[in-house]
N, C-alpha and C positions, 0 to 999 in steps of 0.2 A: 747323520740325518739331524739338521738344525730343527730348534724347538718351535712348533706353530700352536698358538692358543686356539682354545675352541672358538668357533666363530658365535657369538651373540648375536640375536634378533636384532634389528633393528625399529621402531617406533613409527607407524607410518604419519603421525603428527608430528613431530620434532625433528625424527631421521637419527636420531641418537640412538647408541647402545642402548638395549634393555636388560639387565642383569636382574639375575633369578628370584633375590630379596623384593625388590622393586616391584614385579611384572604384572600386570593384569591382563590374564589370557581372554578373547574371547576366536573361539575356534583355535585357528592355526594362530592367530599373529597376537604380538602380543605389544603392552600399550605401558607406558609409565603411569606410575599412581596418579600424580598429578595430569597426564593428559587424558584420563581416563573420565569424559567428562562429555555431555551430549556438544554437538558441535553445532547446536541453533541455540540452545536456551542458556548454553552454560553449566546446566544443571550438572553435580558428582555423581555419576552411576555404583550403580552394584551391580551384582548378577541378578537380580531378579527385575531390572526394570532397564536391563541394556539390547539396542538392538544394532546393527551393523549391515551396512549398505554399500559393497564397493568400497570396504577396508576407511567407512565415516561413521563411526559412531552414532550414534539417537538414542534418545531417552523412548518409551515407548511413547510417548502422549505425540512428541515432535514425529517421528516415524509414521506416525500414523497420517498426522496430519499431511506429511511432503509425499507421502508413497500411499498412503489405505484409496482405497474405494471412493469416490465423491460420487455427487448427485442426487436424486429423487429415490428413498428407497435405504437409501443407508445412513443409518444413525436415526430410524423413525421408530416406528411401532410403538408400542404400549408404553416404553421408556418415553420416551418424546413426546406422550399426549401430558399435558398439565394445564390444569384446572388454576393456576397461578395467573391473577390480573394486572400483577407488577404494581399492587398497590404499597409494599413495602419497600419500590423503591425511588417513591415520589419527596422530592424535598419540601419542605414547609418554609424555612427559610431562603427566600425568593433572592440571589446577588442578581445585581444590575450587572447587564450587559457591558462592557469594557468601550469608551468614546472617548475617541481621541483627541488631543486637544486641536481646536479650531484651528485652521491655515487662515492668510489674510486673503480676501475674495476674491474667485477665480486663479488661485494658485494652489489648493490644495487637490483634493482627491474627486472629482467629480460627482460621485454618488454622494457621500458621506459629507462632503466637503473639510474633512478633517486634514490634518498635517501628513505628510506621506516623509517616511524616515528611508533612508538608504537601503536597512536590511527586509523591507518590506514594498519596495518600489518594483512597478507592472509598468512597461510601457504602452501606452496606443495612441495614435495620432498626434502624437508630441503632449499627451495628457498623463500624469503620472497616479495612477492608482492604488489603492493598500490590497494584498494582494487577496483578501479575502472580499473588498469589494471588485476586485475582476472576474464577474462571472456573467456569463450571457444576462442578456434585457430578458429573455422573453422564458425561458424554460433555467435561468441559476443557475445552469451546469460552468462550474470553474473553468476558467480559461487559462491558457499561457501566455504568455507576449508573441510565440509563434503562430500556436494555433487561435486564430480568431480575428473576422471581421469587422470591418468598420463599415456601419452602415451610416446612410445622409443621411439618418435623424440623431449624430453626433454620439450614439450609442454602441455598443460593442454588441456583438450576437458571433455565436458558433456556427459556424459554417451550416448546421443543415438550419436552425433557424432562419438565418440572413435569406439562405434559397426559398425558405417558405413565405419571407417578408418581400423582399426584393429580387427574388430569382423572376424566370419567365413564366408564365401560367397557360394551359390550354395543353390540347390536342399535338403530339409534335415533338414534345419537351420530355421524355422519358422514353421509357420501353413497353408500353402498353397502360391499361385501364389502371395498374396499380401505382402508376406515379402521375394522372391525371389530378389536376389542381385544382380548383373551383374556389376558393377561399378567399373572398371578398376583401379580406381584412390583411 
């Protein structure tokens, strides 16, 4: 009869054998010491702050965020009430916002006039916008190059604001009184 070594458990993270001297055990699953950390925030774990969900390790905080209850009524109560006005968060030293270098007239961003570099380039109607300037003219919602509407006034809008401003109005364009529009603007 040939010698058969005892089987060693495999670590679910790295798929290597875990020996008894280096094992960190959760339930019936063994991990290496260096693999025994939160899969979301990479925080090293111990037996007091460890949670496991489908053989994936989480710290208590990340497990609560990912799998805990959400919505109104959770995390509220007297512990959530505060008289703090946020005055300790106010900054006394005002920092001027970044202003990009100015471009030649007609070549820069249509919103701010600054030079647009390749890393922040957003295109619409053949014009180059900064990523921070590329937002809906009406509601200021950030847009991307795929989901935007070019208005006849040479501005960019989100689909909702474009429909309100330039779409058809009146009875028959929608599904009932909730979509009737009589906004003259």
